[in-house]
C-alpha positions as CSV (number, residue, x, y, z in Angstrom):
1,M,-18.3,-16.1,-14.5
2,S,-20.9,-17.4,-12.1
3,H,-23.3,-15.0,-10.4
4,R,-22.0,-16.1,-7.0
5,I,-18.3,-15.5,-7.8
6,A,-19.1,-12.2,-9.5
7,A,-20.9,-11.1,-6.3
8,L,-18.0,-12.2,-4.1
9,L,-15.5,-10.4,-6.3
10,R,-17.5,-7.2,-5.8
11,R,-17.1,-7.8,-2.0
12,V,-13.3,-7.9,-2.5
13,A,-13.4,-4.8,-4.7
14,D,-15.4,-2.9,-2.2
15,C,-12.8,-3.5,0.5
16,G,-10.0,-2.4,-1.9
17,D,-11.6,0.8,-3.2
18,G,-8.8,2.9,-1.8
19,A,-6.5,2.8,-4.9
20,A,-8.3,5.7,-6.5
21,A,-8.2,7.8,-3.3
22,M,-4.5,7.0,-2.9
23,K,-3.8,8.9,-6.1
24,K,-5.0,12.1,-4.4
25,T,-2.9,11.7,-1.3
26,R,0.4,13.0,-0.3
27,P,2.8,11.0,1.9
28,L,2.8,11.5,5.7
29,R,6.5,11.5,6.7
30,V,7.8,10.9,10.2
31,A,11.5,11.5,10.8
32,G,11.8,11.6,7.0
33,E,10.2,8.2,6.4
34,P,6.9,7.9,4.5
35,L,4.5,6.1,6.9
36,G,1.1,7.4,5.9
37,A,-1.0,9.0,3.2
38,T,-3.2,12.1,3.7
39,L,-6.1,13.2,1.5
40,P,-6.4,16.9,0.7
41,A,-9.1,17.7,3.3
42,A,-7.0,16.1,6.0
43,A,-3.8,17.9,4.9
44,A,-5.7,21.2,5.0
45,E,-6.7,20.6,8.6
46,L,-3.2,19.6,9.6
47,A,-1.7,22.7,7.9
48,R,-3.4,24.8,10.5
49,F,-0.8,23.5,13.0
50,P,2.6,24.5,11.4
51,E,4.4,23.9,14.7
52,V,3.6,20.2,14.4
53,F,3.0,19.6,10.7
54,R,4.8,21.1,7.7
55,V,2.4,20.7,4.8
56,T,3.6,21.2,1.2
57,D,2.3,20.1,-2.2
58,E,4.6,17.1,-2.0
59,A,4.2,15.8,1.5
60,V,3.0,16.2,5.1
61,D,5.9,16.1,7.5
62,V,5.7,15.7,11.3
63,V,8.2,18.4,12.4
64,A,7.5,18.5,16.1
65,G,9.6,16.4,18.6
66,D,12.9,14.6,18.2
67,S,11.7,11.3,19.9
68,V,8.7,9.0,19.7
69,P,7.2,10.3,23.0
70,S,7.7,14.0,22.2
71,R,6.4,13.9,18.7
72,S,3.5,11.6,19.8
73,K,2.5,14.2,22.4
74,A,2.6,17.0,19.9
75,V,0.5,15.1,17.4
76,A,-2.0,14.1,20.2
77,G,-2.5,17.8,21.0
78,V,-3.5,18.5,17.4
79,L,-5.8,15.5,17.2
80,Q,-7.5,16.5,20.5
81,R,-8.0,20.0,19.2
82,L,-9.6,18.7,16.0
83,R,-11.8,16.4,18.1
84,E,-13.0,19.3,20.2
85,E,-13.7,21.4,17.2
86,D,-15.7,18.6,15.7
87,T,-14.4,19.3,12.2
88,V,-13.2,15.8,11.4
89,P,-16.0,13.3,11.3
90,M,-14.0,10.1,12.0
91,L,-12.7,11.6,15.3
92,K,-16.3,11.2,16.6
93,G,-15.3,7.6,17.0
94,W,-12.5,8.4,19.5
95,R,-11.5,5.2,21.3
96,N,-8.7,6.2,23.7
97,E,-6.5,3.4,22.1
98,E,-2.9,3.9,21.2
99,W,-2.1,3.1,17.5
100,P,1.6,2.5,16.5
101,V,2.7,4.2,13.3
102,K,5.5,2.1,11.7
103,A,6.9,0.9,8.4
104,S,6.0,-2.8,9.0
105,F,4.6,-4.9,11.8
106,H,7.9,-5.8,13.3
107,S,9.4,-2.3,12.9
108,A,9.8,0.0,15.8
109,P,7.1,2.7,16.0
110,A,8.1,6.2,14.9
111,L,4.9,7.7,16.3
112,V,1.9,6.7,18.4
113,V,-1.5,8.2,17.7
114,E,-5.2,7.8,18.7
115,R,-6.7,4.8,16.8
116,A,-9.6,6.8,15.4
117,A,-7.1,9.0,13.6
118,G,-5.3,6.2,11.8
119,P,-7.3,6.6,8.5
120,L,-7.0,10.4,8.8
121,L,-3.2,10.0,8.6
122,G,-3.4,7.0,6.3
123,V,-1.1,4.9,8.5
124,R,-1.0,1.1,8.4
125,G,-3.2,-0.6,10.9
126,Y,-3.1,-4.2,12.2
127,G,-5.8,-6.4,13.6
128,C,-7.0,-10.0,14.2
129,H,-10.2,-11.6,12.9
130,V,-11.4,-15.0,14.2
131,N,-13.6,-17.4,12.3
132,G,-15.6,-19.2,15.1
133,I,-16.4,-22.6,13.6
134,V,-18.6,-25.4,15.0
135,E,-18.4,-28.9,13.5
136,S,-21.9,-30.4,13.3
137,P,-23.4,-33.6,11.7
138,K,-24.8,-31.3,8.9
139,G,-21.5,-29.7,8.2
140,P,-19.5,-26.8,9.7
141,L,-21.3,-23.8,11.1
142,L,-20.1,-20.2,11.6
143,W,-20.8,-18.0,14.6
144,V,-21.8,-14.5,13.3
145,A,-22.1,-11.4,15.4
146,T,-24.3,-8.4,14.9
147,R,-22.5,-5.2,15.8
148,S,-24.0,-2.9,18.3
149,R,-26.1,-0.1,16.9
150,T,-24.0,2.3,19.0
151,K,-20.7,1.4,17.3
152,P,-19.1,4.4,15.7
153,T,-18.2,2.4,12.6
154,Y,-20.6,0.1,10.7
155,P,-23.3,-0.1,13.4
156,G,-25.7,-3.1,13.1
157,R,-23.5,-4.9,10.5
158,L,-22.6,-8.6,10.5
159,D,-19.2,-9.4,12.0
160,H,-16.9,-12.1,13.2
161,I,-17.5,-13.7,16.6
162,V,-14.3,-11.9,17.6
163,A,-12.3,-9.2,15.8
164,G,-10.1,-6.3,17.1
165,G,-7.3,-4.0,16.3
166,L,-3.9,-4.5,17.8
167,S,-3.0,-1.8,20.3
168,H,0.5,-0.4,20.7
169,G,2.9,-3.2,21.7
170,E,0.3,-6.0,21.5
171,L,1.1,-9.2,19.7
172,P,-1.5,-11.1,17.5
173,G,-1.8,-14.1,19.8
174,D,-2.3,-12.0,22.9
175,N,-4.9,-9.9,21.0
176,V,-6.9,-13.0,20.1
177,I,-7.0,-14.2,23.7
178,R,-8.0,-10.7,25.0
179,E,-10.6,-10.0,22.4
180,C,-12.1,-13.5,22.7
181,F,-12.9,-12.9,26.3
182,E,-13.9,-9.3,26.0
183,E,-16.2,-9.7,23.0
184,A,-17.6,-13.2,23.3
185,R,-16.5,-14.5,26.8
186,V,-14.5,-17.3,25.2
187,P,-12.3,-18.7,28.0
188,K,-8.5,-18.4,27.7
189,E,-7.9,-22.1,27.4
190,L,-10.2,-22.3,24.4
191,A,-9.0,-19.1,22.8
192,Q,-5.5,-20.4,22.9
193,T,-6.4,-23.1,20.4
194,A,-7.2,-20.6,17.6
195,Q,-5.0,-21.3,14.6
196,P,-3.4,-18.6,12.5
197,T,-4.4,-19.1,8.8
198,G,-2.8,-16.2,7.0
199,V,-3.1,-12.5,6.4
200,V,-5.5,-10.3,4.4
201,S,-4.5,-6.8,3.5
202,Y,-6.4,-4.0,1.8
203,C,-6.6,-0.3,1.1
204,Q,-10.1,1.0,1.6
205,T,-11.6,4.5,1.6
206,D,-12.7,5.4,5.1
207,E,-16.5,5.5,5.4
208,T,-16.3,9.2,6.3
209,G,-14.4,10.0,3.1
210,W,-11.6,11.8,5.1
211,G,-9.0,9.1,4.9
212,V,-7.8,5.7,3.8
213,K,-7.6,2.5,5.7
214,R,-4.3,0.6,4.9
215,D,-5.0,-2.5,7.1
216,V,-3.4,-5.8,7.6
217,I,-5.6,-8.5,9.2
218,F,-4.2,-11.6,10.9
219,C,-6.7,-14.4,10.2
220,Y,-7.5,-17.2,12.7
221,D,-9.8,-20.2,12.7
222,L,-11.2,-21.2,16.1
223,I,-13.0,-24.6,16.4
224,L,-15.7,-24.2,19.1
225,P,-17.6,-26.9,21.0
226,S,-21.2,-27.5,19.9
227,D,-22.4,-26.6,23.4
228,F,-20.5,-23.3,23.6
229,Q,-22.7,-20.2,23.5
230,P,-20.9,-16.8,23.0
231,T,-22.0,-14.0,25.3
232,A,-21.4,-10.3,24.5
233,G,-19.0,-9.0,27.1
234,D,-18.0,-5.4,26.2
235,G,-21.2,-4.0,24.7
236,E,-19.8,-4.1,21.1
237,V,-22.0,-6.9,20.0
238,E,-25.8,-6.9,19.9
239,A,-26.4,-10.6,19.2
240,F,-24.8,-13.9,18.0
241,E,-26.2,-16.3,15.4
242,L,-25.0,-19.7,14.2
243,M,-25.2,-19.9,10.4
244,G,-24.5,-22.7,8.0
245,M,-21.9,-22.1,5.3
246,D,-24.4,-22.1,2.5
247,A,-26.4,-19.5,4.4
248,V,-23.2,-17.4,4.9
249,I,-22.5,-17.6,1.1
250,D,-26.0,-16.7,0.2
251,S,-25.9,-13.7,2.6
252,L,-22.6,-12.5,1.1
253,V,-24.0,-12.9,-2.5
254,S,-27.4,-11.3,-1.9
255,G,-26.2,-8.3,0.1
256,S,-29.4,-8.4,2.1
257,E,-29.8,-6.5,5.3
258,P,-28.2,-6.6,7.7
259,D,-25.1,-6.5,5.5
260,W,-21.6,-7.5,6.3
261,K,-18.8,-5.2,7.5
262,P,-16.6,-5.0,4.4
263,N,-13.3,-6.4,5.7
264,V,-15.2,-9.2,7.5
265,A,-16.7,-10.3,4.2
266,V,-13.2,-10.6,2.7
267,V,-11.8,-12.6,5.6
268,I,-14.8,-15.0,5.4
269,I,-14.3,-15.4,1.6
270,D,-10.7,-16.3,2.3
271,M,-12.0,-19.0,4.8
272,L,-14.6,-20.3,2.4
273,V,-11.9,-20.8,-0.2
274,R,-9.4,-22.4,2.2
275,R,-11.9,-24.9,3.6
276,G,-13.3,-25.9,0.2
277,F,-16.8,-24.3,0.4
278,L,-16.0,-22.6,-2.9
279,R,-14.8,-25.1,-5.5
280,P,-12.5,-24.7,-8.6
281,E,-15.2,-26.1,-10.8
282,E,-17.2,-22.8,-10.4
283,D,-16.6,-20.3,-13.2
284,G,-14.5,-17.4,-12.0
285,Y,-12.9,-19.4,-9.1
286,V,-9.3,-18.6,-10.4
287,E,-10.1,-14.9,-10.5
288,L,-11.3,-15.0,-7.0
289,V,-8.4,-17.1,-5.6
290,Y,-5.3,-15.2,-6.2
291,C,-2.1,-14.2,-4.4
292,Y,-2.1,-10.5,-3.8
293,A,0.8,-8.2,-3.2
294,S,0.9,-4.4,-2.9
295,D,4.0,-2.4,-3.7
296,D,4.2,0.8,-1.6
297,L,6.4,2.3,-4.3
298,C,3.7,1.9,-6.9
299,L,0.5,2.5,-4.9
300,G,-2.4,0.5,-6.2
301,C,-0.2,-1.8,-8.4
302,R,-1.3,-5.4,-8.0
303,V,0.7,-8.6,-8.8
304,T,-1.3,-11.8,-9.0
305,N,-0.8,-15.5,-9.7
306,G,-3.1,-17.8,-11.6
307,V,-5.0,-14.9,-13.3
308,T,-5.2,-14.0,-17.0
309,F,-2.9,-11.3,-18.2
310,S,-5.9,-9.1,-19.1
311,A,-7.2,-9.4,-15.6
312,V,-3.9,-8.3,-14.2
313,V,-3.7,-5.3,-16.5
314,A,-7.3,-4.3,-15.6
315,T,-6.2,-4.0,-11.9
316,K,-3.1,-2.0,-12.5
317,D,-2.8,1.7,-11.8
318,T,0.1,3.8,-13.1
319,I,1.5,6.5,-10.9
320,R,4.5,8.6,-11.8
321,T,6.9,9.4,-9.0
322,K,9.9,11.6,-8.7
323,D,13.2,9.7,-8.7
324,Y,15.7,11.7,-6.6
325,T,18.5,9.1,-6.9
326,M,21.4,9.9,-9.3
327,P,22.3,7.4,-11.9
328,N,25.6,5.6,-11.5
329,M,27.9,6.0,-14.5
330,R,30.9,3.8,-15.4
331,Y,33.7,4.6,-17.9
332,V,34.0,1.7,-20.3
333,A,36.6,2.7,-23.0
334,A,38.1,5.6,-24.9
335,E,39.6,5.6,-28.4
336,S,41.0,8.3,-30.7
337,I,39.2,7.8,-34.0
338,A,40.6,11.0,-35.8
339,N,43.0,13.7,-35.1
340,D,40.2,15.9,-33.7
341,R,37.8,13.2,-32.3
342,I,37.7,10.9,-29.3
343,L,35.2,8.0,-29.0
344,I,34.0,7.4,-25.4
345,T,31.9,4.5,-24.2
346,L,30.0,4.9,-20.9
347,Q,27.5,2.8,-19.1
348,V,24.7,4.0,-16.7
349,D,22.5,1.9,-14.5
350,E,19.2,3.6,-15.2
351,G,17.7,6.0,-17.8
352,A,19.9,9.0,-18.0
353,M,21.0,12.1,-20.1
354,V,24.7,12.4,-20.5
355,W,27.0,15.2,-21.6
356,C,30.7,14.9,-22.6
357,A,33.4,17.5,-23.3
358,A,37.2,17.7,-23.8
359,W,39.8,20.5,-23.7
360,S,43.4,20.7,-25.0
361,A,44.3,22.5,-21.7
362,D,43.2,22.2,-18.1
363,P,39.8,24.1,-17.9
364,A,40.6,24.7,-14.1
365,F,37.1,24.0,-12.8
366,T,36.4,25.9,-9.6
367,D,33.8,23.4,-8.3
368,S,31.3,20.8,-9.5
369,V,28.7,23.5,-10.5
370,D,31.4,25.2,-12.7
371,A,32.4,21.8,-14.2
372,E,28.8,21.1,-15.1
373,T,28.3,24.5,-16.7
374,Q,31.5,24.3,-18.8
375,I,30.8,20.7,-19.9
376,K,27.3,21.6,-21.0
377,S,28.6,24.7,-22.9
378,Q,30.4,22.3,-25.2
379,T,27.3,20.3,-26.4
380,T,27.7,21.4,-30.0
381,N,31.0,19.5,-30.1
382,C,29.5,16.3,-28.6
383,E,27.3,13.8,-30.4
384,D,26.3,10.2,-30.0
385,G,27.1,7.5,-32.6
386,R,24.0,8.5,-34.6
387,G,24.7,12.2,-34.8
388,N,22.4,13.3,-31.9
389,Q,23.7,16.2,-30.0
390,C,24.6,15.4,-26.4
391,G,21.9,16.8,-24.0
392,T,19.1,16.2,-26.5
393,F,18.5,12.5,-26.0
394,W,18.1,10.0,-23.2
395,V,19.7,6.6,-22.7
396,Y,16.8,4.3,-21.7
397,D,16.4,1.1,-19.7
398,L,13.7,-1.5,-19.7
399,D,11.6,0.3,-17.1
400,D,11.0,3.1,-19.6
401,I,8.8,0.7,-21.7
402,E,6.1,0.9,-19.0
403,D,5.9,4.6,-18.4
404,A,3.7,5.3,-21.5
405,D,5.3,8.7,-21.8
406,S,6.3,10.6,-24.9
407,D,9.9,9.3,-24.8
408,G,9.4,7.2,-27.8
409,V,10.0,3.9,-25.9
410,N,6.7,2.3,-25.4
411,S,7.3,-1.3,-26.4
412,R,10.0,-3.9,-26.6
413,A,10.3,-3.2,-30.3
414,D,11.1,0.5,-29.5
415,Y,13.6,-0.6,-26.9
416,D,15.4,-3.0,-29.4
417,D,15.5,-0.5,-32.3
418,I,19.2,0.2,-32.6
419,Y,18.4,3.1,-35.0
420,K,16.8,5.0,-32.2
421,W,19.7,4.8,-29.8
422,K,22.4,2.5,-28.5
423,Y,21.5,0.1,-25.6
424,N,22.5,-2.8,-23.6
425,Q,19.6,-4.8,-22.1
426,A,21.5,-5.6,-18.9
427,S,22.6,-2.0,-18.3
428,P,22.1,0.9,-20.7
429,S,25.2,2.1,-22.4
430,F,26.0,4.4,-25.3
431,A,29.0,5.7,-27.2
432,S,29.6,9.3,-28.0
433,W,32.4,11.3,-29.7
434,F,33.5,14.8,-29.2
435,R,36.1,17.2,-30.7
436,V,39.3,18.2,-28.9
């Protein structure tokens, strides 16, 4: 792998360093829906306000309010209290901007919070980044901003000409137009020509260490006239500089000061790939250019295209989660195989443990709990086709190959071994017999 590509891959990894932190979080649930992820220190602070947050070992639940306005008001009171106490470092960057908490970009918000508290609660954030490009006889140039030294986050770092978070109710196109004028005095008629080019998402540990940033960035390219000169409009930018693409790459690779804001570096790498400034002939190009998808049900798992299997395995994190759904069981067939034995074939749609029992007279169950108790009391009279007593073995499905647990099914060979247990690869099934 070339030195340049290795350095750019480190940039990508730096912006995605939140996978390890996510393993330490517990879900933040709003109206029963997991919409965030809180680290232990954050959960401990929120636990001080039981009238608003119920904190357990399994989750942090917002319990105050029965509507978006009421619960948002209750949470705002807690955040303001923490800000006044100066106990949570990231709240020093208070912005007075409303941040929607929702399952996806087009979902209705379940809660609205102060933007600075987004990483504290581990909620998904959305923003827009604009690559300001100038076509010149010597090749394309990129406008680069230096962030103000007074910025609460990444002061003095290199940034896009325009970048900003989406406020509550704001659409990406409107955000681009607003931020273009506020940050660089790009007029509306020019800002409207910005072209959306895709999305970059990442999970990053907040620089204070108190939270995780689970951000989605809408990327834009804006072709600017050669005679346009950006002007800082809102005090967030210290200076603008026009850089050649080779100089941009060299700066990303060297890590020299002033360094780049981490998510800006990733969006620029995306642009360099899209516009051909990084070429497939360079060793490591395939590892850098991949399609990336994150599964919220398997935090940190990564699925990629065009990358070696070993590279995929190297990025995978295994997390065990509790499955509260009951398996569905279907009766397949029953046959009397002896005067005191019945063979029953059942099918379940996921890994399961099954008990069977039979009586010569009505056992008169009083309720489902009584039925379960009486059925399990007959386990000595119930075996599978290999003589294993019911309640002592599991019926597995293909997913159990990946759990690396001590269940004896850790490979396809284990799964296909009919001497271990009965199976059906489409849907697990087994046959058991029991005495009457």
